[in-house]
N, C-alpha and C positions, 0 to 999 in steps of 0.2 A: 192752610196748615191745620190739620186736625189730628186728634188722637186716633189710634187704631180702633175700629168699630167694636172689637171684642174686649177692649181694655178700659171700660168706662167705670169700673168700680175699684180702682186702685186707691190705696190710702192717701197718697199725696197728690191726687188730682186737684188741679187749681193752683198749685204752687209753681212758681217760675224760678229757675236757677240759671244764673249766668256762670258759665264754666270757663275759667281762665287757665285750667290746669293742662299739664302735658306729662308725657312718659307713662308711669304706671300708678303711683300712689294717688295722685289727685284724680285722674280719670276713673280709677276704680270707685272712688267715693261718689262721683257724679253718675257713674253707671248704676250704682245701687239706687241713687235717688231717682234716676230715670225708670228703673225697673219697678220702683214703688209708685210711679205715676206722675212724678214731677215733669214739667216741661223744661228740658235742659237745652240751653242755647250755648253751644260750644264756640268759643272765640279763638281763632287762630291767626297768626301773623300771615299777611298776604303772600309772603315768600317763605317757603319752608314748612310752615305749619307745625303740627305736633311732632315731636321727636319719634313717637311710636310709628309714624308713617314709614320710617326707614328701617324698622326692625325686620330682619329675616326670621322665618321664611315668608314667602308671598304666595298668594293664590290668584289664578287668572285663567286665561284661555289654555295654558299648557299644564294646568293642574297646580300642584304645590311645588314650588321651586325655591332654591336658595338665593338666587340673584334675580333682581327685577329685570325683566326683558321687554316688557311692554308698558305703555303709559297707564293702561288700566289694570295692571297687576296691583293688588292691594295687600299690604302687610296684614298678616293674620292678627297681629297685636292690635292694629288699628281697627280691623274688622270687628274684633270682640269688644274692645274698650269703648268704641264710639257708637255702639248700638243704641238706638232710640234717641239719639241726640240730633239737634238741628244745628248745622254748622255755618258760621259766618266768618268772613275774613275781615280783620280790623287792625289797622296800624295804630297801636295804643301810644306810640311816641309822637304822633301828629295831633295837632289841635282838632282837626276835623274828625279823626278817629276817636279821640276822647269825647267829643261831642256826642257821637253815636253811642259810645259806651255809657255815658251818664243818662242818655235817654232810655237805654235798657235798664239801668239801675233804678230809675224812677218807677218803673213798672214791676220790678223784680221783687222777690221775697228773699232770695239768697244769692250771694256771690261766693264762689269757691276758688281759691288760688293756691298754687304750690310753687311760687317763685322762690328763689333764694331769699332768706329773711331780709326785709328792707327794700326789696326791689319794687313792690307795688307802691309803697309810699314815695320812692324816688321817682317813679313814673307819674305820680300824681293821681293814682287810681286806687289807693289803699282805703282802709276802713274809714278814716276820718273824712276823707274827701267824699266817700260814698254816703256816709251818715249825714253830711250836710245837705244832700239832695233827697235822701230817703231815710228818715230816722227809724223806720220800721224794718230796715234791712238787717238780715243776719249775714255777717261777713266772716267766712271761715278761712283761716290760714293753716296750711299743712306744710311744715318745714322739717328739716333734719333735727334742729336743736331748739326750736321755739321761735316765735316771731320777733323776739328782742335780741336773739343771739346771732351775731354776724360772723360766725366762725367759718362760714363757707358752705359749699354744697355737700350733700350727704347722699350716698347711694346705699342700696340695701346691704351690700356686703360690709360697708363701713359701719353701719348701725349694728349689724349682727356682731361685728368685732367689738365695738365699744360697749354694747349692752351686756356682755358676758354670755350671750346665748350660744356662742360657738364652743364654749367650754362646758356647756351642760350636756353635750353628747360626746360620744367617743370613748375609747378605751383609756384607762389610766396610763400616763406616760406617753401617749400618742399625740400627734398634732391635733389642733382644733378642727372641728367639723363644721363646714358651712351647711346650714340647713338648706335642703335641696329646692325648696320653693322660696320665692322672695318674701319671706315672712314679715319683715319690717315694712316693706312696700304695701303689703296687704292688710296688716294689722292697724296701722295708723289711720288709713281711710275709714275703717269701721268705727274707730273712736271719733273721727271727724263727723261721720253721719250721726252718731249718737249725740254729739255736741250740738249739731245743727238742729236736730229734732227737739232737744231739750230747750234750746234758745227760742225756737218757734212756740213751744208750749208756754214758756215764760212770757213771751210776747202777748199771748192771749190775755194775761192779767195786767201787764205793764203798758202795753201799747207801743213799746219800742223794741228795737232789735239790739244786737250787741256783737262784739268781736269774739269768735270762737278760735282758739289758738291751740293746735295740736302738734306735738313734737314726736317725730318718728323714734328718736332715742328714748324719750319718756314712755311712749306706748310699749315698746318692746321690753325695756328694762322693767316696767311694772309687771310684765308677765314673768320675767326671770325672777323677780322678787317674791313671787308667790311661794317659792320654796325658801326656807330659812337656811341659807348656806353657812352662816356663821355658827348656828346651833349644831348643824351636822358636823362641821369641822371640830367643834368643841367636844362632841360626843365620839369623835374618832370614826365617823361614818364617811366613807369615800364619796366625793361629789360626782366623780365620773366613773360609771360602772358599765359603759358600753351598751350592749343590747338589753340590759336588764336594769331594774330599779331595786337595788339590794335592800333598801330600807322597807320594802314591801314584799320581799321575797316569799314565794315565787311569783314573779311578775315581770313579764318582758317577752323577748323574742328568742326562740330556740330553733336550732338547726334540725332539718329533716334530711333524708337521703336525697331529696329532689327539690328542696326549697326551705322555707322558714314558716313557722307559726307563731302567732302572738298568744300568750297564755296568761290568764289571771286566776291565781289560786291563793288570794290573800287570806281569806278567813278560814276558820277551822274546817267547816264542811267541804269547802272547795279544795283545801289542801289534801284532805282525806280522799276526795274524789280523784285528784291528780295521782296520788300514790296508788290507788286502785287501778286507774287506767294504765299506769306503768307496770302493773303486775307485781307491785311491791307494797302491799297494804301494811306490812310490818313497819314501814318507815313512820307511820303515825304514832307508834309507841317508842320510837328511837328517841332517847333523851336530847339528841341534837336537833330534832325536827318536831317534837311533840307539842310545841306551842308556837304562837306567832313570834314572840320575842326570840325564842331559840332558833327558829328558822331564819330570822333576820341575822342573828349573831353568827350563824353558820351558813350564810347565803352562798358563799363561794363553793363550798362542798356540795350543797344541795343542788345548785345550778349545774355543776359538773355531772351529777347523777341524772338530772333531767335530760341534759344534752346527750349523754351516753345512750339513754333510751330512745329519744326522738330521732337522733341522727342515723340510727340503724334501720329506720322504717320510712316508707313513702309518706308524704304529707297527708294523703287521704286517709291512711290508716291511723296516723296520729290524731287527726281531727275526729275520726269516727270513735276512737277510744275515749277521747276527752268528752265529746258530746254525750256519749252513753252514760257518763258519770255526772253530767250537768256542769262541767267545768267550762267557763267561757273561753273560747278559743276561735281563732280566725286565721286564714291563710294570709301571708304577706303578699299583696297583689302588686302588679305593675300598674302605674297610673292609667294606661290605656284601658286596662280591664276595669279599674275602679270607676272610671268615668261613664261606663255603660252599664253599671249595676242597675237593674230594673227599678230598684227602690228610689235611687236618686233621679233617674230619668222620669219616672212617673210623677215625682214631686217637682220637676223642672229645676232641680238643684244643679244639674248640668243641662246644657242646651246645645242643640246643633246650630251652627252658623254656616252661611254660604256666601259666595260672591254674588252680588246682585245680578250679574249677567251670565255667568258661566257655571256649569255643573261640575262637581268634583266627585270622583269615585272613592274619596276618602271621607269618613265620617268625622268632620271637624267639630269637636265638642269643646265647649267653654263653660264658664261659670254662669249660673243663673242667680236668682235671688233666693237664698235658702231659708225662707220664712213662709209659713202657711198661716192664713187668716181664716176665721170662721165666717166673716162677713165682708171679705174683700179678696181681691186677687192681685197677682203681680204679673209683669210682662212689659215688653218694650214697644214703644211706638214704631211704626214702620218707617223709620228714618235712619239714614246713615250719611254722614258727610264724606262721600267717596272722593270728591274733589275739594280742595280748599275753597271755602266760600260757596259750598253747594246750595245753601238755603238763603243766600243774600237777599234775593228778591222777596220771598214770602216773609222773611223776618223784617226787612226794612219797609216794604210796602204794606203788607197786610197787618203786621204786628205793631210796628211803630207809626204807620201812617205816612211815610215819606212818599212824595210824588216822584215821577220819573225824572224830572229835572234835578231834584235833590240827589237822587241815586247816581245820575250821570255825573254830577259835579263831584261826588265822593270818589267815583271811579277815576275821573280826570286828575284828581288831586293825589291819587295813590293811597287813599285812606282805606279803601276796601279792596 
């Protein structure tokens, strides 16, 4: 088991991570660690494995399909989230399985889990049990409400609802808006990685690891809290203004005859540039729009004027007029178009993935590691646990040093 030959200068080379996670939030955290160079050993139950294995759509010999038809069809969710990871099967409820687990822990730097709060301790594999065998270990728990809160499971939509995020978008008086990407599932693992790296840095001076505890609710609510909702309410500023941010007006999304554009004209020169692009430079002298505060105070009327102009023109003409005046503007793109933007492709911020055995005529693109280093690179080992327990032999034999009799006994006991 070796790292890819072209991936020898990644920042986390030499770190070993035991990955107990499943679904999206946890696997995204360990995927980032794998892309930064850590050796990630993904532990799955011998029967069933990661929940993401059952996520539609699948890719295989018949291309991309909604329902699995063949044993070697792979969920695209699993294909993307398990990249660069070495997979082993392990029954953590059995004594033999726990023995293997603690052998891994003794050699590891990091364990990441996203069980329901309290589950790891109940299984006897939590932080305190791991610290007893490896005091240098950084043990990261990612849960809905924090490692000490036993209120139950939390999915992305639940966290979006509880955090207030759903009411930060949408029109006044209209239903809440679910953010179209699983923002809680993606944000919390980023904080988990930050916490892990901070704990590893502290370990350099203390010599000991610690427990890193990240709450999905806390992560997303901290983002919601960056705006002072109470202050806006006290000032009589509406919290929900749909496609625009009226406290920064003109700022937001405006309709065109054939699509939408995002426009930022917050400061005086930009606002004057917008008015010139609209063919209405006199608006810069209108008492209702002649200063930033007045534009905010009269945002509804100003936005109506902008929409009346932009909606009568094709998007390309609106963009051309705005760009000629130096006003920041962009088309509102479909995700498929955004993922193939040459800028993000060149920086490997999105990456192509494929089934290990079959070609696809569809460009399957997924997340990369959106960080550039001057003295390092990012990328994933050429490893993917296609089957549950894909790398049992190299991990148990080559990494842990088990002999064939030990491995056979683990198989016979159902521990792997």
